[in-house]
One Martini backbone bead per residue (centre of mass of N, CA, C, O) as a GRO file, in nm:
protein
   89
    1MET     BB    1   4.738   3.295  -0.280
    2SER     BB    2   4.667   3.066  -0.487
    3GLN     BB    3   4.690   2.841  -0.276
    4THR     BB    4   4.441   2.920  -0.101
    5VAL     BB    5   4.227   2.897  -0.320
    6VAL     BB    6   4.273   2.600  -0.381
    7GLU     BB    7   4.225   2.496  -0.093
    8ARG     BB    8   3.937   2.607  -0.063
    9THR     BB    9   3.818   2.459  -0.305
   10ALA     BB   10   3.882   2.177  -0.201
   11GLU     BB   11   3.716   2.201   0.060
   12HIS     BB   12   3.442   2.251  -0.081
   13ILE     BB   13   3.439   1.992  -0.239
   14ALA     BB   14   3.457   1.800  -0.001
   15GLU     BB   15   3.204   1.901   0.147
   16SER     BB   16   3.005   1.846  -0.086
   17ALA     BB   17   3.061   1.541  -0.104
   18HIS     BB   18   2.973   1.481   0.189
   19GLN     BB   19   2.682   1.586   0.164
   20ALA     BB   20   2.601   1.400  -0.068
   21SER     BB   21   2.651   1.139   0.085
   22ARG     BB   22   2.446   1.190   0.313
   23ALA     BB   23   2.200   1.221   0.130
   24THR     BB   24   2.214   0.942   0.002
   25ASN     BB   25   2.185   0.785   0.269
   26ALA     BB   26   1.912   0.903   0.352
   27ILE     BB   27   1.755   0.804   0.106
   28ALA     BB   28   1.813   0.504   0.135
   29ASP     BB   29   1.684   0.476   0.417
   30ALA     BB   30   1.401   0.569   0.338
   31ILE     BB   31   1.349   0.346   0.128
   32GLU     BB   32   1.389   0.106   0.318
   33ASP     BB   33   1.166   0.181   0.520
   34GLY     BB   34   0.934   0.181   0.314
   35THR     BB   35   0.966  -0.115   0.231
   36ASP     BB   36   0.911  -0.236   0.511
   37VAL     BB   37   0.628  -0.121   0.547
   38MET     BB   38   0.502  -0.252   0.294
   39ARG     BB   39   0.553  -0.546   0.368
   40ARG     BB   40   0.385  -0.544   0.628
   41ALA     BB   41   0.118  -0.451   0.500
   42VAL     BB   42   0.084  -0.685   0.304
   43LYS     BB   43   0.089  -0.912   0.511
   44GLN     BB   44  -0.150  -0.810   0.679
   45ALA     BB   45  -0.357  -0.814   0.448
   46GLY     BB   46  -0.334  -1.117   0.389
   47ASP     BB   47  -0.423  -1.211   0.670
   48VAL     BB   48  -0.701  -1.077   0.669
   49ALA     BB   49  -0.811  -1.214   0.411
   50GLU     BB   50  -0.783  -1.503   0.516
   51GLU     BB   51  -0.961  -1.470   0.766
   52PHE     BB   52  -1.216  -1.384   0.615
   53LEU     BB   53  -1.244  -1.638   0.442
   54ASP     BB   54  -1.267  -1.838   0.674
   55ASP     BB   55  -1.510  -1.709   0.815
   56THR     BB   56  -1.701  -1.734   0.572
   57THR     BB   57  -1.690  -2.040   0.540
   58HIS     BB   58  -1.801  -2.106   0.825
   59ARG     BB   59  -2.068  -1.950   0.797
   60ILE     BB   60  -2.180  -2.111   0.555
   61HIS     BB   61  -2.180  -2.389   0.702
   62ARG     BB   62  -2.373  -2.298   0.944
   63HIS     BB   63  -2.566  -2.106   0.720
   64PRO     BB   64  -2.705  -2.197   0.432
   65VAL     BB   65  -2.989  -2.067   0.413
   66LEU     BB   66  -2.907  -1.774   0.471
   67THR     BB   67  -2.713  -1.754   0.231
   68VAL     BB   68  -2.918  -1.798   0.005
   69ALA     BB   69  -3.113  -1.570   0.081
   70ALA     BB   70  -2.906  -1.337   0.066
   71THR     BB   71  -2.828  -1.379  -0.227
   72PHE     BB   72  -3.106  -1.346  -0.347
   73ALA     BB   73  -3.154  -1.054  -0.240
   74VAL     BB   74  -2.914  -0.922  -0.384
   75GLY     BB   75  -2.998  -1.001  -0.671
   76VAL     BB   76  -3.271  -0.854  -0.673
   77ALA     BB   77  -3.164  -0.573  -0.608
   78ALA     BB   78  -2.972  -0.549  -0.848
   79GLY     BB   79  -3.180  -0.595  -1.070
   80THR     BB   80  -3.363  -0.360  -0.997
   81LEU     BB   81  -3.153  -0.135  -1.024
   82ILE     BB   82  -3.080  -0.188  -1.320
   83GLY     BB   83  -3.368  -0.162  -1.436
   84TRP     BB   84  -3.414   0.130  -1.336
   85MET     BB   85  -3.169   0.257  -1.486
   86MET     BB   86  -3.260   0.172  -1.777
   87LYS     BB   87  -3.541   0.316  -1.776
   88ARG     BB   88  -3.434   0.615  -1.744
   89ARG     BB   89  -3.303   0.626  -2.036
   0.00000   0.00000   0.00000
């Protein structure tokens, strides 16, 4: 009878070790998948930022007067807003 208890205990230990191994593999796969997704997202974000910068550069070259006027308007608006906020205090 003690032989069967030992055998059953060994079987339970082996099954637990197998389940732990499967869980570890599943977690490792999930981490690897997440890493791949993040790498793709970072690459795509870099590509979008580079495209935006190139588009902005071309737009500035095509319309320099409009760029200066828009920059001046944004500066005046920001200065007015900051002045108004400081006056309220």
